[in-house]
C-alpha positions in Angstrom: 9.3 -93.4 26.5 12.6 -92.7 28.2 12.9 -89.4 30.0 15.6 -88.1 27.6 13.6 -88.7 24.5 10.4 -86.9 25.6 9.3 -84.1 23.3 9.4 -80.5 24.4 6.6 -78.2 23.2 8.8 -77.0 20.3 9.6 -80.4 18.9 13.0 -80.8 20.6 13.6 -83.9 22.6 15.1 -83.3 26.1 18.3 -84.9 24.9 18.5 -82.5 21.9 17.8 -79.5 24.2 20.5 -80.6 26.6 23.0 -81.1 23.8 22.3 -77.7 22.2 22.4 -76.0 25.6 25.8 -77.6 26.3 27.2 -76.4 23.0 26.0 -72.9 23.8 27.4 -73.0 27.3 30.8 -74.0 25.8 30.6 -70.8 23.7 29.7 -68.8 26.8 32.9 -70.1 28.5 34.8 -68.9 25.4 33.0 -65.6 25.6 34.0 -65.4 29.3 37.6 -65.9 28.4 37.5 -63.1 25.7 35.7 -60.7 28.1 38.5 -61.2 30.6 41.2 -61.1 27.9 39.9 -57.9 26.2 38.7 -56.2 29.4 35.2 -55.8 28.1 32.4 -54.4 30.3 28.9 -55.8 29.6 25.5 -55.3 31.1 22.6 -57.7 30.3 19.2 -56.6 31.5 16.3 -59.1 31.9 12.8 -57.8 32.3 9.4 -59.4 31.9 6.2 -60.3 33.7 6.2 -62.6 36.7 6.7 -66.2 35.5 8.0 -65.1 32.1 11.1 -67.3 32.4 13.8 -64.8 33.4 15.2 -66.9 36.2 15.5 -70.1 34.2 17.2 -68.3 31.3 19.6 -66.6 33.6 20.5 -69.9 35.3 21.1 -71.5 31.8 23.5 -68.6 31.1 25.4 -68.7 34.4 25.5 -72.3 35.5 28.7 -73.2 33.7 30.6 -70.0 33.9 32.5 -68.1 36.7 30.5 -65.9 39.0 33.6 -63.6 39.1 33.0 -62.8 35.4 29.2 -63.3 35.1 27.9 -61.4 38.1 24.2 -61.7 38.9 22.4 -58.7 40.4 18.9 -59.1 41.8 18.2 -56.2 44.1 15.5 -56.3 46.8 13.1 -53.4 47.4 15.1 -50.2 48.1 15.9 -49.3 51.7 14.8 -46.1 53.3 18.3 -44.7 52.5 18.2 -45.8 48.9 14.8 -44.2 48.4 16.3 -40.9 49.3 19.1 -41.3 46.7 19.0 -40.5 43.0 16.8 -43.3 41.5 19.4 -45.1 39.4 22.2 -44.7 42.0 21.8 -48.2 43.6 22.0 -49.8 40.2 25.1 -47.9 39.0 26.9 -49.2 42.1 26.8 -52.7 40.5 28.0 -51.8 37.0 30.8 -53.8 35.6 34.6 -53.2 35.8 36.9 -54.5 33.0 36.4 -58.2 32.4 32.9 -58.5 33.9 29.4 -59.2 32.6 26.7 -58.0 35.0 23.3 -59.6 34.6 20.4 -57.7 36.1 17.4 -59.8 37.1 15.1 -56.8 36.9 16.7 -53.5 36.8 16.1 -49.7 36.8 13.1 -50.6 34.6 11.3 -51.4 37.9 10.1 -47.8 37.7 8.4 -48.3 34.4 7.0 -51.7 35.4 6.1 -52.9 38.9 6.5 -49.6 40.6 4.2 -47.9 38.1 1.6 -50.6 38.0 1.5 -51.2 41.8 1.4 -47.5 42.7 4.9 -47.4 44.3 5.7 -44.2 42.4 3.6 -41.4 40.9 2.7 -41.0 37.2 5.0 -38.0 37.1 7.9 -40.1 38.5 7.3 -42.8 35.9 7.1 -40.3 33.0 10.3 -38.5 34.2 12.1 -41.9 34.3 10.9 -42.7 30.7 12.1 -39.3 29.6 15.5 -39.5 31.2 16.2 -43.2 30.7 17.4 -42.9 27.0 19.9 -40.3 28.0 21.1 -42.4 30.9 21.6 -45.4 28.7 23.4 -43.3 26.1 25.9 -42.4 28.7 26.3 -46.1 29.5 27.0 -47.1 26.0 29.2 -44.0 25.2 31.4 -45.0 28.2 32.2 -48.2 26.3 29.9 -50.6 28.2 28.0 -53.0 26.0 24.3 -52.9 27.1 21.9 -55.6 26.0 18.2 -55.5 27.1 15.9 -58.5 27.0 12.1 -58.5 27.5 10.8 -62.0 28.1 7.3 -62.1 26.5 5.1 -64.8 27.9 1.5 -65.3 26.8 -1.5 -64.9 29.1 -2.6 -68.7 29.1 1.0 -69.8 29.7 1.5 -67.4 32.5 -1.7 -68.7 34.1 -0.5 -72.3 33.7 2.8 -71.4 35.4 1.1 -69.6 38.3 -1.2 -72.6 38.9 1.9 -74.8 38.9 3.5 -72.6 41.6 0.3 -72.8 43.7 0.3 -76.7 43.5 4.0 -77.5 43.6 5.8 -77.2 47.0 9.1 -76.9 45.1 7.8 -73.7 43.4 5.6 -72.1 46.0 8.5 -70.0 47.2 8.4 -68.2 43.9 4.8 -67.0 44.6 5.2 -63.8 46.6 2.2 -61.7 47.8 3.3 -59.1 45.2 3.0 -61.8 42.5 -0.5 -62.6 43.6 -1.5 -59.0 43.7 -0.1 -58.3 40.2 -1.8 -61.4 38.8 -5.1 -59.6 38.2 -3.4 -56.6 36.4 -2.4 -58.2 33.1 -3.5 -55.4 30.9 -2.0 -52.7 33.3 1.3 -54.5 32.8 0.7 -54.7 29.0 0.2 -50.9 28.9 3.3 -50.3 31.1 5.3 -52.6 28.8 4.1 -50.7 25.7 5.0 -47.3 27.2 8.4 -48.5 28.2 9.2 -50.0 24.8 8.0 -46.8 23.0 10.2 -44.6 25.2 13.3 -46.6 25.6 13.7 -48.8 22.5 16.5 -46.7 21.1 19.3 -47.2 18.5 21.9 -47.0 21.3 20.1 -49.4 23.6 17.5 -51.4 21.7 15.1 -53.9 23.4 15.2 -57.5 22.2 11.9 -59.5 22.8 12.2 -63.2 23.6 9.1 -65.3 23.1 9.0 -67.4 26.2 6.0 -69.7 26.2 8.5 -72.5 25.6 11.1 -72.1 28.3 13.6 -74.3 26.6 13.3 -72.6 23.2 13.5 -69.2 24.9 16.8 -70.2 26.7 18.4 -71.4 23.5 17.2 -68.4 21.5 18.3 -65.9 24.1 21.8 -67.4 24.6 22.3 -67.7 20.8 21.4 -64.0 20.5 23.6 -63.0 23.4 26.6 -64.7 21.9 25.9 -63.0 18.5 25.7 -59.6 20.2 29.2 -59.5 21.7 32.0 -60.0 19.2 34.5 -62.5 20.7 37.4 -64.8 19.7 38.7 -68.0 21.2 41.5 -67.3 23.6 44.4 -69.7 23.3 45.5 -71.2 26.5 48.7 -73.3 27.1 47.8 -77.0 27.4 47.6 -78.0 31.1 49.6 -81.0 32.1 49.3 -82.3 35.7 52.6 -82.7 37.4 53.5 -85.9 39.3 52.5 -85.8 42.9 55.2 -85.6 45.5 55.5 -88.4 48.0 57.4 -86.2 50.4 55.8 -86.5 53.9 53.7 -89.5 52.8 51.4 -91.0 55.4 48.0 -92.7 55.7 45.9 -89.5 55.4 42.6 -91.5 55.7 43.6 -93.2 58.9 44.1 -89.7 60.4 40.4 -89.0 59.9 39.3 -91.9 62.1 36.8 -90.8 64.7 35.8 -87.6 62.9 32.1 -86.7 62.2 31.3 -87.9 58.7 27.9 -87.4 57.2 25.9 -90.7 57.4 26.1 -92.4 54.0 22.4 -93.2 53.4 22.8 -93.3 49.6 
């Protein structure tokens, strides 16, 4: 069977998936135009266990749009200086200006997740975060920022399959950090942390939206469809572009002038 007709685990062929994804990416470009035109400010938060599909979904969202509008923020562990600041301070620094959509690949919810489970903060610090977070997010939305929060929910057997693939595949081994390996054995600790987080921070002002992600492709299509439905937008009309005739002024053999330069060997 040809590559593009192979079935995905949700019954879509790869060709159907690619066609549906392209249609959604066209709409993302239209959304991008509207966000710039209307001066909207949008934050999209992605959270979930390791190997839940956050990265692939974010790539599907951002691969056809401008990084000047869709800004991706994936912060490393805090520096010594950042640890001395107010907890959310380093995240607020990246919040959107008018005409921007900021995507957080993990966010301030690190305190409710990995930091809590792995013992990087105290139980008191975690509880204080959960208590304060709804007020913090209310301030975000009341300032006019659109805040959308996604939790990628992967099942235990599928996460195990993906971890095994990372172990075996040299193209994926870079995804397997020592922290991932350490967190691997703490499935139920992460489940409890997820449940506490959802109970405390799934609010009318900033609700959580859970994305079933055992099927990566279905998760991407479902998430993008939901994202598009969550931000009211209109098609911005642009004047039709017509390429002007090229000028022959100063005409010369501009390929001959490159003779003797260092070209990459053409092995393909």
